[in-house]
C-alpha positions in Angstrom: 2.8 -49.3 1.4 3.3 -46.2 3.5 1.6 -44.1 0.8 -1.4 -46.5 0.7 -1.7 -46.3 4.5 -1.7 -42.5 4.4 -4.4 -42.5 1.7 -6.4 -44.9 3.8 -6.0 -42.7 6.9 -7.0 -39.6 4.8 -10.1 -41.3 3.5 -11.1 -42.5 6.9 -10.7 -39.0 8.3 -13.0 -37.7 5.5 -15.6 -40.4 6.2 -15.7 -39.3 9.8 -15.8 -35.6 8.9 -18.7 -36.0 6.5 -21.0 -37.0 9.3 -20.2 -33.8 11.2 -19.5 -31.1 8.7 -20.1 -27.5 9.9 -21.8 -25.6 7.1 -20.1 -22.4 6.0 -22.5 -19.5 6.6 -20.7 -16.4 5.2 -21.3 -13.1 7.0 -19.6 -11.3 4.0 -16.5 -10.1 2.3 -15.6 -7.2 0.0 -13.7 -6.6 -3.3 -10.0 -7.2 -3.6 -7.4 -6.5 -0.9 -4.9 -8.5 1.0 -2.5 -8.8 3.9 -0.2 -11.3 5.5 3.5 -11.3 6.3 6.5 -13.5 6.8 6.2 -17.2 7.5 7.9 -20.5 8.3 7.9 -23.2 5.7 7.3 -26.1 8.1 8.9 -29.5 8.5 9.0 -32.9 6.9 5.5 -34.0 6.1 4.0 -30.6 6.9 5.2 -27.8 4.7 4.5 -25.2 2.0 7.0 -25.7 -0.7 7.6 -22.0 -1.5 6.3 -18.8 -3.0 4.3 -19.5 -6.2 2.6 -22.7 -4.9 -0.7 -20.9 -5.1 -3.5 -20.2 -7.5 -7.1 -18.9 -7.7 -10.5 -20.5 -8.1 -12.7 -18.4 -10.4 -16.5 -18.7 -10.4 -18.8 -16.7 -12.7 -21.8 -15.5 -10.7 -24.9 -13.6 -11.5 -24.3 -9.9 -10.8 -27.6 -9.4 -9.2 -28.3 -12.6 -7.2 -24.7 -13.6 -6.6 -25.6 -17.2 -7.5 -23.0 -19.2 -9.5 -23.7 -19.8 -13.2 -20.5 -21.8 -14.0 -18.5 -24.6 -12.6 -15.5 -23.1 -10.8 -12.2 -23.1 -12.7 -8.8 -23.3 -10.9 -5.8 -21.5 -12.3 -2.2 -21.8 -11.2 1.3 -21.5 -12.6 2.4 -24.7 -10.8 2.8 -27.9 -12.7 0.3 -29.7 -10.5 0.8 -33.0 -12.2 4.4 -33.1 -11.1 3.6 -32.5 -7.4 1.8 -35.8 -6.7 -0.1 -38.4 -8.7 -2.9 -38.2 -6.1 -3.6 -34.7 -4.8 -6.1 -34.4 -2.0 -8.8 -31.8 -2.7 -12.4 -31.0 -2.1 -13.8 -30.8 -5.6 -14.8 -27.6 -7.4 -16.9 -25.8 -4.9 -17.0 -22.0 -4.5 -17.3 -19.9 -1.4 -20.8 -19.0 -2.7 -21.7 -22.7 -2.5 -20.2 -23.1 1.0 -22.2 -20.0 2.1 -25.4 -21.7 0.8 -24.7 -24.8 3.0 -22.4 -27.0 0.9 -20.1 -29.3 2.8 -16.6 -30.5 2.1 -16.5 -33.2 -0.6 -13.3 -35.2 -0.1 -11.5 -36.5 -3.2 -8.1 -38.1 -3.9 -6.7 -37.7 -7.4 -8.5 -36.3 -10.4 -7.7 -32.7 -9.5 -8.0 -30.5 -12.6 -6.6 -27.0 -13.0 -5.5 -24.8 -15.8 -2.1 -23.1 -16.4 -2.9 -19.8 -18.1 -0.8 -18.6 -21.0 -0.1 -15.4 -19.2 1.1 -16.4 -15.7 -1.1 -15.2 -12.9 0.6 -12.9 -10.3 1.7 -14.2 -6.9 -1.4 -14.7 -4.7 0.0 -15.6 -1.3 2.8 -13.7 0.4 6.0 -15.3 1.4 9.2 -14.5 3.3 11.2 -12.9 0.5 8.3 -11.4 -1.5 4.9 -10.0 -0.7 2.0 -10.6 -3.1 0.9 -7.4 -4.9 -2.8 -6.6 -4.7 -2.5 -4.0 -7.5 -0.9 -6.7 -9.7 -3.8 -9.1 -8.9 -6.3 -6.4 -9.7 -4.7 -5.5 -12.9 -4.5 -9.1 -14.0 -8.1 -10.1 -13.3 -9.7 -6.8 -14.2 -8.1 -7.0 -17.7 -10.0 -7.9 -20.9 -7.6 -10.8 -21.4 -8.7 -12.4 -18.1 -12.4 -12.0 -18.9 -11.8 -13.7 -22.3 -9.9 -16.5 -20.6 -12.6 -17.1 -18.1 -15.3 -16.9 -20.8 -13.5 -19.5 -22.9 -13.0 -21.9 -20.0 -16.5 -21.6 -18.6 -18.6 -21.3 -21.7 -20.1 -18.0 -20.5 -20.3 -15.4 -23.3 -17.6 -12.8 -23.0 -20.1 -10.1 -23.9 -22.2 -10.9 -20.9 -19.2 -10.8 -18.6 -17.9 -7.6 -20.1 -21.2 -5.8 -20.0 -21.7 -6.5 -16.3 -24.3 -9.2 -16.4 -21.9 -11.5 -14.4 -19.2 -11.0 -11.9 -16.1 -13.1 -11.1 -15.6 -14.5 -7.6 -11.9 -15.3 -7.1 -10.6 -17.3 -4.2 -6.9 -18.0 -3.3 -5.8 -21.6 -3.5 -2.8 -23.0 -1.7 -0.8 -26.2 -2.6 0.9 -27.7 0.5 1.9 -30.9 2.2 -0.1 -31.9 5.2 0.3 -35.3 6.9 2.8 -36.2 4.1 0.1 -35.7 1.4 -0.3 -32.9 -1.1 -3.4 -30.8 -0.7 -5.1 -28.2 -2.9 -7.6 -26.0 -0.9 -9.1 -22.6 -1.0 -9.2 -20.3 2.1 -12.7 -21.4 2.9 -11.8 -25.1 2.6 -8.8 -24.6 4.7 -10.9 -23.0 7.4 -13.5 -25.8 7.3 -10.8 -28.5 7.3 -9.0 -26.8 10.2 -12.3 -27.1 12.1 -12.7 -30.7 11.2 -9.2 -31.6 12.3 -9.7 -30.0 15.7 -7.3 -27.2 14.8 -4.5 -29.5 13.7 -4.1 -28.0 10.3 -3.8 -24.5 11.8 -1.3 -25.7 14.5 1.0 -27.0 11.8 0.6 -23.9 9.6 -0.1 -21.0 12.0 1.4 -18.5 9.5 1.2 -20.1 6.1 -2.5 -21.0 6.3 -3.9 -19.1 9.2 -2.3 -15.7 8.2 -1.0 -15.5 4.7 -3.5 -17.8 3.0 -6.3 -16.5 5.1 -5.5 -12.8 4.3 -4.4 -13.4 0.7 -7.7 -11.9 -0.6 -10.5 -10.1 1.1 -13.2 -7.6 0.1 -12.7 -3.8 0.5 -16.5 -3.2 0.1 -19.4 -5.5 0.9 -20.8 -7.1 -2.2 -23.0 -10.0 -3.3 -24.0 -10.6 0.4 -20.3 -10.9 1.5 -19.0 -8.4 4.0 -15.9 -6.4 3.8 -13.0 -7.3 6.0 -12.0 -4.5 8.4 -9.9 -6.4 10.9 -6.2 -6.8 11.3 -4.1 -7.7 8.2 -0.9 -8.8 9.8 -1.8 -11.5 12.2 -3.3 -15.0 12.2 -7.0 -15.3 11.8 -9.5 -17.9 13.1 -10.9 -20.8 11.1 -14.3 -19.3 11.3 -13.1 -15.9 9.8 -11.6 -17.9 7.0 -14.9 -19.7 6.4 -17.2 -16.7 6.7 -15.4 -13.6 5.5 -11.9 -14.0 4.2 -10.5 -15.6 1.0 -12.6 -13.8 -1.6 -12.3 -11.1 -4.2 -15.0 -9.9 -6.6 -14.2 -8.6 -10.1 -16.8 -6.5 -11.8 -16.9 -5.6 -15.5 -19.2 -2.8 -16.4 -18.8 -2.4 -20.2 -15.3 -0.8 -20.0 -12.1 -2.0 -18.5 -11.2 -0.7 -15.1 -9.0 2.3 -15.3 -6.5 3.8 -12.9 -7.5 7.2 -11.5 -4.9 9.8 -12.3 -4.8 12.0 -9.2 -3.7 15.6 -9.4 -2.0 15.4 -6.0 -0.9 12.7 -3.6 -0.7 13.7 0.1 0.2 11.9 3.3 -2.3 11.6 6.1 -2.2 14.0 9.1 0.1 16.5 7.3 0.2 20.3 6.7 0.3 20.9 3.0 0.2 24.0 0.8 -2.0 23.9 -2.3 -1.5 26.6 -5.0 -3.1 27.6 -8.3 -2.0 30.3 -10.7 -4.3 33.3 -11.2 -4.2 35.4 -14.4 -6.0 38.6 -15.4 -6.2 40.8 -18.4 -6.9 43.9 -16.2 -5.3 45.1 -13.0 -5.9 43.8 -9.5 -5.3 46.5 -7.0 -6.1 47.3 -3.3 -9.3 48.9 -4.6 -10.2 45.8 -6.5 -8.1 42.9 -5.3 -8.0 39.4 -6.6 -9.1 36.5 -4.4 -9.2 32.7 -4.5 -11.3 30.3 -2.4 -10.4 26.6 -1.9 -13.2 24.3 -0.6 -11.7 21.2 1.0 -14.0 18.6 2.7 -16.8 21.1 3.3 -14.5 23.8 4.7 -13.6 26.9 2.6 -10.2 28.6 2.8 -9.5 32.0 1.3 -6.5 33.8 -0.1 -7.5 37.5 -0.3 -6.0 40.8 -1.2 -4.0 39.5 -4.1 -2.6 42.2 -6.4 -1.7 41.5 -10.1 -0.6 44.0 -12.8 -2.3 44.2 -16.1 -2.0 40.9 -18.1 0.0 39.5 -15.2 -0.3 36.4 -12.9 0.5 35.2 -9.4 0.1 32.1 -7.4 -2.7 31.9 -4.9 -2.4 29.3 -2.1 -3.8 27.9 1.1 -2.3 25.9 3.9 -4.5 23.1 5.1 -4.2 19.8 7.1 -4.9 16.5 5.5 -7.3 14.0 7.1 -6.0 11.4 9.6 -7.5 8.5 7.4 -6.6 7.7 3.8 -9.1 8.4 1.0 -9.9 10.7 -1.8 -10.5 14.5 -1.4 -11.9 16.7 -4.1 -10.8 20.4 -3.8 -12.8 23.1 -5.8 -11.3 26.5 -6.5 -13.1 29.7 -7.3 -11.8 33.1 -8.0 -12.5 36.5 -9.7 -9.6 35.8 -12.0 -8.8 33.0 -14.4 -7.4 30.0 -12.6 -5.0 27.2 -13.8 -7.6 24.7 -12.6 -11.0 24.7 -11.0 -10.8 21.3 -9.3 -8.1 19.2 -7.9 -8.5 15.5 -7.1 -6.2 14.4 -4.3 -5.3 11.0 -2.9 -4.6 10.8 0.8 -2.3 7.9 1.6 -1.1 6.3 4.8 2.6 5.5 4.5 2.5 3.6 7.8 0.5 0.7 6.4 3.2 -1.5 5.0 6.0 -2.1 7.6 8.3 -5.1 7.2 7.0 -8.4 8.6 8.3 -10.2 11.6 11.7 -11.6 10.8 12.2 -15.3 11.4 15.4 -17.1 12.4 15.0 -19.6 9.6 14.1 -17.1 6.8 16.0 -17.7 3.6 16.6 -16.0 0.3 19.2 -18.0 -1.5 19.0 -16.1 -4.8 19.4 -12.6 -3.3 21.9 -10.1 -4.6 22.5 -6.7 -3.1 20.5 -4.1 -5.2 21.6 -0.7 -6.3 20.4 2.2 -4.1 17.6 4.3 -5.7 18.7 7.6 -7.3 15.7 9.9 -7.2 15.7 13.6 -7.9 16.1 16.0 -4.9 14.1 19.2 -4.7 16.0 21.2 -2.1 15.3 24.8 -3.3 12.2 26.5 -4.6 11.2 30.1 -5.4 8.0 32.0 -5.7 6.7 35.5 -4.9 3.8 37.9 -4.8 3.1 41.4 -6.0 2.9 44.4 -3.8 0.9 47.3 -5.0 0.5 50.9 -4.0 -0.8 54.2 -5.4 1.8 56.6 -6.8 0.3 60.1 -6.6 0.9 62.6 -9.3 -0.9 65.9 -8.7 -1.6 68.1 -11.7 -3.1 71.7 -11.5 -6.0 72.2 -13.9 -6.6 76.0 -14.5 -10.0 77.4 -15.1 -8.9 81.0 -15.4 -7.0 83.5 -13.4 -6.7 82.4 -9.8 -9.2 79.6 -10.5 -8.6 75.8 -10.9 -8.1 72.6 -9.1 -5.6 69.9 -8.3 -6.2 66.5 -9.8 -4.3 63.3 -8.9 -3.1 61.8 -12.2 -1.2 59.0 -10.4 -1.0 55.4 -11.2 -0.7 52.0 -9.5 2.9 50.9 -8.8 3.7 47.2 -8.6 6.8 45.5 -7.1 7.6 41.8 -7.1 8.5 40.4 -3.7 10.5 37.2 -4.3 10.6 34.4 -1.7 12.6 31.2 -1.5 12.9 28.2 0.7 15.6 25.5 1.0 15.8 22.1 2.6 18.8 20.5 4.1 19.0 17.2 6.0 21.4 14.6 7.4 20.9 10.9 7.9 22.9 8.3 9.9 22.4 4.7 10.8 24.2 2.7 13.5 23.9 -0.8 15.1 21.4 -0.9 17.9 22.7 -0.7 21.4 21.3 -4.2 22.0 23.6 -5.6 19.3 26.3 -7.3 21.4 29.0 -7.7 18.8 28.7 -4.6 16.6 31.8 -2.4 16.2 31.4 1.1 14.8 29.5 0.8 11.5 30.0 -3.0 11.2 27.4 -5.5 12.5 26.3 -9.1 12.0 23.1 -9.9 10.0 20.0 -10.6 12.0 20.6 -7.7 14.5 18.8 -4.4 14.6 20.0 -0.9 13.5 18.8 2.6 14.4 18.3 5.6 12.2 18.5 9.3 12.9 17.4 12.0 10.5 17.6 15.8 11.0 15.9 18.2 8.6 15.9 22.0 8.4 13.9 24.4 6.3 15.2 27.9 5.9 13.1 30.6 4.1 12.7 34.3 3.6 8.9 33.9 3.4 6.2 34.4 6.1 5.2 31.4 8.1 2.0 31.0 6.2 3.9 30.2 3.1 5.9 27.2 4.3 6.0 24.1 6.5 8.8 22.1 7.9 9.7 18.5 6.8 7.0 16.3 8.3 7.6 12.7 7.0 10.6 10.5 6.5 10.2 7.0 4.8 13.0 4.4 5.0 13.6 1.7 2.4 15.8 -1.4 2.8 18.0 -3.5 0.5 16.5 -6.9 1.4 13.1 -5.6 0.0 14.7 -4.1 -3.1 14.0 -0.7 -1.7 10.3 -0.9 -2.3 8.3 -3.9 -1.1 8.1 -2.9 2.5 9.1 0.4 4.2 9.1 2.2 7.5 7.8 5.6 8.2 9.9 7.3 10.9 8.6 8.8 14.1 8.9 12.6 14.2 10.5 13.6 17.5 9.8 17.4 17.2 8.0 19.7 14.9 8.8 23.0 13.3 11.2 24.2 10.6 13.9 22.1 12.2 12.8 18.5 12.9 14.3 15.2 13.9 13.2 11.6 13.2 13.9 8.1 14.2 12.5 4.6 13.7 9.2 3.8 15.4 9.3 1.2 18.2 9.5 -2.2 16.4 6.6 -4.4 17.6 8.8 -7.4 17.1 11.6 -6.0 19.3 11.9 -7.9 22.6 13.2 -4.8 24.3 10.8 -2.4 22.7 13.5 -0.7 20.7 13.2 1.8 17.7 15.0 -0.6 15.4 14.9 -2.2 12.0 16.1 -5.8 11.9 18.4 -6.9 9.1 17.5 -10.4 7.8 19.6 -13.2 9.1 20.3 -14.4 5.6 21.7 -11.0 4.4 25.1 -11.6 2.8 28.4 -10.0 3.8 28.8 -6.6 2.3 27.1 -3.2 2.0 23.8 -2.6 3.9 22.6 0.7 2.7 19.4 2.2 4.1 17.7 4.8 1.8 15.4 7.5 3.2 13.1 10.1 1.6 12.6 13.3 3.6 9.1 14.6 2.5 6.4 17.2 3.1 8.3 20.4 3.4 5.7 22.5 1.5 5.8 25.9 -0.3 3.5 27.5 -2.7 5.9 26.4 -5.5 5.6 22.8 -4.5 7.2 20.3 -2.1 10.8 20.2 -1.0 12.2 16.7 -0.8 15.7 15.3 -0.2 16.8 11.6 -0.5 19.7 10.3 1.6 21.6 7.0 2.1 23.7 5.7 4.9 25.7 2.5 4.9 26.6 -0.1 7.4 28.8 -3.2 6.7 27.5 -6.7 7.4 30.1 -9.2 8.4 28.9 -12.6 9.6 25.5 -13.4 11.2 24.0 -13.7 14.6 24.5 -17.5 14.4 28.2 -16.7 14.8 27.4 -15.5 18.3 25.5 -18.6 19.4 27.4 -21.0 21.7 26.0 -24.4 22.6 27.5 -26.3 25.6 26.3 -29.2 27.7 24.3 -28.4 30.8 26.4 -29.0 33.9 
């Protein structure tokens, strides 16, 4: 009887809504990217079951007009039939249709979705695991995905593969609202939130309004949808969900999408040294020196007065500063010698774009086991050098008769190799934060914060133009399996000796430079792993990887005390 009453209330709500639907007029969205963070699972009658209760709606659209040419198909790994005999949904309507003025179409039961043979990747981020945009791209940009969609929509695979059509993909969430199971895309969730006067969003401020809203959005404007350039770690508005968010566009242009193989990967706002090897069959001397020119982003750097013996070689290099924004940089190299390469394609990345989400007191990760610490190779010592060259005079008298002749210099060019080296040393320590009330030495309870201190020093026999100090330190944590999220440390001073600490944590009540251990972390070893990066030389980058360990014993709940109010 209660179920019948709920269904009746649901249908009544829809009947009222249908008379006042706000059409979805999309301002735009771009290709495939995503955001989100940690979340709360809700309460009885209003909850998201867990990670994996998600899917995608795929619509085949004309590549030129953007208009749909197929009925949308929903894909999920969830056994939807086992969730509820009567799932509430809004039919098979795409974001393209809502943009063109379609309204919500309420339905109870009859929801149809497909469970692909190759499971789709996680779409919506959760507490213990963040969705991977590269994994989503790889899955839906594959030939297998194109074949699957072609078979399920009746659109010829060749037309999709050759670029006649594109795929619009939208994230779907399966959740319980008002004790009823719902299936809804981001656009539908935004519209339904508006219809309920914000009630949907008030019950799911993180699940729906942040993680579902930011699960997919466009990097570049396409098909009349705009790219999302706003925040990716905070709740969004219902209107943003309707007009911009919740869309990815997959294009096939005759060949599968390939991963670009970059020659170098640099961090933003960093001094780096780029080197190439010059070789020559003849001699390069002070009278005819070698040179190399590096053109980076419209600016040309030169390394001049390079001396090389016959059939010899030497590195030529330049120190330059990377852009403050991530992107691609193509570097061209020219020289009067043969070079190891004439062009270098570099990727500039921002390490500070994936910090851990806001920890929640009711976060859980029941299946967690403490992972092994990474064991990456250190590069703490490098050598290189350059040729010095001078003229060795050898004067010879040439006689032209008695008391007649002349002196002639029959000298030669002398070369000497000047070796250089550089070494990197570093130390790393963690400790419980000063605001941790019950920590003792290197032991703390889970749920509290910890601090990090890194000192790095570069020593070298080379001139200053040959080297840089260590400039970046990245910290990884066991609760994220040393990879899902990380923190880039704040550099406190620059130079060949540098120190680092955590940046101020935006979720710290006291504005502390801390990392919060999760409240669910089990008793035992809590090892933080750091990579000390960007100490550059002409021979490459020096890097050292360090670990320091705290011990977790108990949780912050052990420090709570509840008593009656007097």
